[in-house]
N, C-alpha and C positions, 0 to 999 in steps of 0.2 A: 366363443367369440370368433368372428370372421377376421380375415386379414385383408387389407385393402392396399392396392396400388393407386396412387394419384397420377393420372396421365394428363399432360398439358401440351398443347402446341402454342408457341409464342413467337412474336416478332416485335422488337422494339417496345417492350413492355416494362422498361425500368421504372416508369411512374406508377405502375399498378402491381407488379409481381410480388414485391415484399408484403404489401397489405394482404394480398390473397393468400400467400403461403403462411404468413403468421396466423391466419385464421383457421388453417386446416392441417398444417404440417404435423402437429402432435396427435392428430386423430387418425393418421394413416401409417402404414408400415413400410411404404416405399414411395419414392417420388421419382417420376420419369418426366423429364423436360425435353421436348423436341423443338429445336429452334429452326425457323424457316428462313433465316437470313438477317438476323438483327445486326444493326450497325451502331447500337448504343451499348450500354453496360448490362443488358439483360442476362447474358450468359454468365458473366462474373458474379452477378447477384444470385442467379440460380445455383451457382457452385457453393454458395454458403449453406444451402439446404440439402444438396444431393450431389453424388458423383455420376448419377445416371443422366447425363446430358448428351443429346444426339443432334447432329445436323441433318436436315432434310431439305433438299433442293425444292423450292417452291415451284409448283407446276399449275397454279391456279385451280387446285383441287383440295378442298378441305377434307374430304373423305379419305383421300390418299394419305394425307398427313396424319389424320387421327388413327387410321389403320396401322400406320407405321408405329405410332406411339403405343397403341394397344399391344403390338407385337413384342414390345420390350418389357411388358408387365410380367411379373412372376407370382403375384399373390392371388388369393381366391377370387376377389372382386376388384373391379376397376372403377375408380371414381374419376369421371371426366369433368374437368373444370377449365374455365377461361380465366385469364389474368385479371379481368375486371369484375370478378365475382368475389363476394365476401360473405362469410358466415358470422353473424353477431353472436354474442354470448349465449342467448337463449337457444339459438339454432345449433350452436356448437354442442350444447348439452343434449339436444335432440339427436344429433349425429352420433354422439358417444353412446347413447342408449340404444340407438338403432344397431350400431356395430356389435354391441353386447348381446342383443336379443334377436337379431334377424334369423328367421327360420331358413334352413339350408335349401329348401325347395324353391325359395324366391330367386328368380333369375334376373329381374330388373326392378330397381327401386326408382320411383319417380319422386321428384322434389319440386316444390313450387319455385318458379322464377319470378321475383318481385321487383318493383320499382321501375317498370317499363314505361309507364306514361310519364312519370315524374322526370325521367332522364331522356325523354324524347327519342325512344327507340322506334323501330318501324313496326311496332305491334299496336293493336287497338285495345289491349286489355292490360291491366296492371299486374295481374298474376296469372300464370298458367302452369300446369304440370308439364315437366320435361323429364325424360329418362336420363338419369345422372349416374346411377350405380349399376354396374353390370357384372354378372357372374362370368368369370374369364373362360372357364371350360364348362360347356353345357353337357348335362347327363340326359340321355334319351330315355324316356319312360313309356312303357306300354300301358294302355288304359282300355277300359271296357271289358266286361267278363266274357263277352262273345263277339265275334267279328272284331277282334282286338286291333288296335292301331296305335302307332306311336304318336304321343302328344307333340304337336307341332307348335302350338301357341305357347309363348313364354309365360311363366308365372310372374305377374307384375304386382308390385305393392306400391300404393300411393301413400307416401309418408307425410308427416306434418312439418317436415323441414322446409324452411323458406330461405332461398339464396337471394341475397341482395345484389342486383346488377348495378355497378357503379362505373359506367364508361367515362373515360376522360374526354373523349370526343367521338363523333360519329364515324362509323366504319362504312358509311353508305357509298362513298366514291369507290372504295376498294371492292365492295360487293357488286356494285353496278358494272364495274369493269370486268369482273369475273363472269357475270351474267352475259354481258355483251360478247365476250370472247367465245363462250361456249355456244351461244345461239348462232353467232356468225359461222361457227364451225360445223353447224348442222345438227347440233344437239336439240332434240325435241323435249322441251320442258314438260315434266309431268304436271298435273293440275296444281299440286301444292306449290311447286316452284314458280309456275306461271303466275299464281296469285301473289307470291312473295316478290317477284320481279316487278309486277305492276304496282304493288303497294309501296315498295321502296322507291320507285320512280316518283309516285305522287307525293310521298312524304319528304323526299330528300333530293330528288333529281333536279338538275338545271336544264336549260334549253339544249345544251349539247347532248346531255344524256338522253333526252327525249328524241332528238333528231336521230341518234344512233339506234334507238330502239323502235322507231316508228315502223320500219319495214317488217321487222319480225312480228310485231303485234298486228299489222295489217294482214299478214299471212295467217295469223291465228284467227282473226275475225272472219276469214274466208274458209277456214278449215272445218269441214262438215263433221269431222271426228271429234272436235271440241264440244264440250257441253255448253248449255246456255249461259252459265255463270262465267265460264272462261271467255266466251265471245263478248259478253258485256264488259268484262275487264279489259279485253283487247280494244274494244271500241272507245272506251274511256281514255285509254292511253293515246290512241291515234288522234282522237279529237283534241286532246290537250296539246299534243305535239303540233297539230295543224294550227291551233289558235296561236301558239307561240311563234309559229313560222309565218303567220298572216295569211294562211291558205284558207280562205273563207269557204270555198266550195267543198274542200275535203273536210273541214270542220263540221259543216252541217250534214254531210253525207254520213259521218260516223256518229254524230250526236243523235241524228234522227233515227238511226238503227236502234239505239238504246231506248229512246223515248217511245218508239212504236211498239216495243215489246213490253218493257216495264222500266220506267224511269227510276233512277237512283239519285242519291244525294250528290255524288260526284259529277254526274252529267248536268244536273241542275245548277251546280256551282259553275261549271264550265259555261253554261248559257248566261248565268249572271255576270261572269267576268267579261264575256263577249259583249253584252249590251252595255255594261259599265264602260268598257273601253271605247265604245262608239258614242258615249255621252247620253245614252237613253237610260237614265236612272230609274224611271218608273218601271220599265220593262225588266231591268236588272233586278229590282227589288222583288218582283213577282217570282223570278226564278230562285233567288236566294231564299225567299219564304218557302218555296216548294222544297228546297234542299233541306231546310231545318224541320219543317212541320208536316210535309206531305209525302216524303219518301224516306228511304233508309240507305245508309252507306253500305257499300259492298267491299271497299278497300280501305278507305281512310275515314275513321270515325269522326275526324275533325270537320269533314265536309258537311256532316249533318249537325254540326255544333258550331265550334268557333269560327270556321271559315265562312259559313253561311251567315251567322249573326254579325260578324264584322263587316261583311258585305252589306247587310241591311243597314247597319249603322252609318256606313259611308254614304250610301245612297240617300237615306233620309236626312243626313246632315247637309248634303248639297241641295236637297229639296226644301230645306228650311223647316222640317218637321221635327222640332226638338223633342216633343212628347214621345214620338215613336223611337227616336234615338235612345231616350232614357229607358223606354220599355225593353229594348233589345240589349242595352248595356246591362240592365239588372238581370236579364235572363242569362247573359254570358257570365256574369259574376256568380250567379247561382250555380251554374253548371261547373265552373272552375272550382268553386268551394266544395262541390259534391264529388270532385275528382273525375268528372266526365270529360 
């Protein structure tokens, strides 16, 4: 049987921490809690479960905090958890079996992260595999019978464990502030984070968030080293920011860049909102229809579903077409029931 250190970084999590620890404390051999500046009872609550509580000055860098937490672990494997995660009884048993049977050559165990659409996170899927259990010390292994080389890729196992994500509230404002700080500091977002920043803006950003991000994404849209998907993401963000700011020239400049290449649901919804705001419901309905039925979303799945359908319902309501309103209402209800 392997031994496991649970490592967590927390801040003001008194509403979540006990629920999380109660679901996993008896499955691990060590608990390491790193606090990044709590002002509530988080640390005293954590002390009920472990003596391994450390302070880490928050520097707007989650990786730095997690690396510090991992450095305090002493067991064979490290389980990385957030305070708003829970293992139900079925998945606690799966975790226990995994602990008893995990082969020593496995270096990373992935677990499914569930409940993301239900709790309005910034993801477009309800479940995804995430690396959650890590071998603390890696053993290098030579491979191949001739022209031998050291195996560089980790041995990854996709488990059947599902972690339920139960956030009390959205972390979007915190995340967007971190994105903005690093981008303004000259950090060039890799493609994955570029997409995450754009997605989080569209799903949870307000007018101020878009205004602060607009110059960064305008630079991305002009960056020839960015791929086509990143440029489309950037144009969607700048177009949205321009529409919110009432800058029609800039709005059409960036919206047309996307449409000229390959329209997506996000930019069609932007066009729909623009024409709806000008009182042209017939034209707005055309673009909302395109968002739902003729294009695909690249950032926010709701632009190709709920957002577009609700736009169609509003337009046809004002146009007095109750039959059309009912058609799109039924389609929206069908998609909601299907978990889309």
